N, C-alpha and C positions, 0 to 999 in steps of 0.2 A: 626808923632807930636811933636811939639815945642811949643806950648799954654800950658798956665797953665792948669795943670788937676784935676778931681777929684780925691780925694787920700781917701783910706778907710785905717786905721791902726787900727785892733782889737786887742782888749790890749795894747793901745796906750798911757795909763797914766805913765807907769814908765818906767823905764829899759832899756830895748834893742826898745821894741815899742816906747816909747819916744822920742827915740834918733832917731829912723825912721822918726815917724814924723816931729821931727827938721828938719832933712836930706831935706824931701820934700819940707816944707815951706820956707826954707832957699831958694829954687831956684824957688818959687813963685807959686808953688803948692796950688791949695786951696783943705786943709785936713780935715777931721773928723775922730776924734780918738775915738773909741770904748772904752765904761768902764763900767765893771759891777758895782762895789761896790763905789771905792771911788770917789770924784771931777772931773773932766776932768784937765788936766793942763792948767795953765793961759795963754789966748793968743788964744787957740784953739777952735774950733768947736766941741763940745764933744756930744756924743750920746749914754745914757744909753742902753745897749743891753747886752744879754747873749745868746753866741753861742750855749748850749744847749737847746736854745728854738727859734724855726722858727718864733714863731709871733714876740716875740721880735726881732728878726731879720728883719722881716719885714717890722716892725717898726721902725727901725731905718736908713733901708735901703729908707724908704720913707722920714726920715726928713734928709738924705743928699740929696737926689735926688730934692727935692725941695730947698734946701739951694744951693748946689753943682752941681744939675746937676747928670746924672748917673756916677756912679763908673766906672771910667778908669783903674784906678790902685787899687787892694785889696790888701795888705800885710795882710796876715791870721799869727796872733802873740800869737793872746789870747792861755794860757795854764796854766795850775795846776800841782802840784807835791804833792803824796802821799807814800812818801817813804817806804817801808816796803821790809821785807825778805818776797820770795813768799810766805813760810810757812805760814806766819800769815796773807797773802795778801784774805781779804776775795772776794766774787764774784763782791760785789757793790764798793767795793776798786780800781778793776781794770775797773770796765765796765764804773765808772766816768772818771778816767783821758781819756778813750779812746772817752766818747761822750763829752769832751772839748776838746782833743786837736787834735783828728781826724777828728771826725763825725763834729764837732763846726766848723772845717776848711773847711769841702765839703759842711757841711749848706750855710756857706759865700761864697764860691765860687759858689755853684749853684743858690744862690740870684744875685750875679753881671754878673752871664754869659748872661743872656738877653740883658741887656743896651750895652754889651760889643759885643754881635753879632750885633746889629742894628747897631753901628756903626763902625764896621767891624774893630776894635783895642782895645786891652786891655792887661792888664799884669798882672799874676796872681804871687804872689810870698808867698811861704810857710815857716814858720819858723820853721826847724827841731832844731835837736840836736847833738852834739858829740855821748852823751849817745845811742843815735839810734845808730851809728856806731858800738861801743865799746859794750856797754852794760855795765851794772853798778849794783853793788849787792845792794838790795834794790829798784833796777827802773825797774823792770819788766813789770810794765805795762807802767811808762815813757816811755821807751826805744820802748815798742811797738807800742806806739800811735805815737812817733816821727818817727821812722821808717814807718808806712805805708805814713806817709805822700809823701815820694817817688812815690811810687805806685799809689797815687792818682794825683800827680803831671803829671806825664809821661802818664797816660791815658788820662788826660785832656789837655794836651801838642797833643797826637795823635789825640783829638776829632775837638779841636779847632784851630789846626795849620794854616789852610784854609782861616780862618778868620782875620787872622792877631792878633790873641791871642797866646800870648806866655804865657808858665806855667812852672816854677822852683822852687827848692828847695836850701836855704842856711841852713845850720848847724853850727853855733856856737859854739864854744870850750870854754874852761873855762874862762867865761868873769866877771868883775868885776860887779856886779849889787846884789840888795838884794835878790835875788835867791840863790844865794852861799852864802852870807855872812854868813850862820851857818855851812859850811863846816868846818870840824875839821882841825886843823895847818896839823896834819900827812897830812890827804888826800889831803889838798890842794897843799903841797908839792910833792905829790904823781905824779898829775895832772901836775903838770909844771915842774916833771924830764921828763914828756912824751911830754911835747910839745918842738916844736925844736927852735922855739925863746926863751926858758924860762922865758916867763912872761906871765900873765894873758892879753885877749884882752880888747877894749875898748868897748862900746856898740855904738860908734861912729864911730870905725872900721867895725863893723856890718853893720851900717847903710847905709855908702858909699857901699858897693857892693851892698845891696838891692836898692839902685836910682840907680846902673849903672843896673840893671838888667831890672830897669823900664823904661830905655832910647832907645832912637834910637841906641845907639853905640850897644844896646845889641840884636840888632831886629832879629839877625838871630841865638839866644840862646835860645832855649825852650826844656824840657825834662834834663837839667841838674840839678846835685846834687852840689852846691859849698861849701865843708866844709873851715869855716873863722874858722880857731882853730889857728894859729900860728904851725902846723906841728903836731897838737894832732889829733892820728888815722889816719895817712899816711898809705896808702896801704891799709886801709879796704875796 
């Protein structure tokens, strides 16, 4: 499939999500950007949606289908962080992260799958994190939610592969975004010391890999876990 495609990026209004949306738009795809609170970025078709609410997702998909046609490429990027040491993490703290980062990705994929099955083609890309590979103090909830995406993606790869639908995971490393802006200089230095390339990545470097996975050059790649981490977490 080489024509302009209908692409939906959840959590696409800033950071890595916005870079992914821009990468697809640059090659002529019809891109919808999901956002929960902030306004959508200028120049994009924004759909307000909350991935923890199936009705909200249904409404978002209906708008996209009306404007762009059935979603052919889903990038499940929406996610939140609530860092606390495990001893101080309540059930609510843990479940809120799982509901957004893991169950929200499942809800998003489940809603996209019928249109992909009908078209016998589709691309599912789940955005994980190096925290899911390494673990991180204060991130038991976040790391668990991001690790779970691999099992989800690989199960969907087995379910859907014979219909021309691939399902893969991208795990960014230490990427310069607003999400890591609050990391202390000491912790930043620790992450970079574990990164073979010795520098943080850019959102655009992650976006390029996501765009590759959604293209025909990656048509025989499914169930893969791709760390875009500059070598952070090698061997894990």
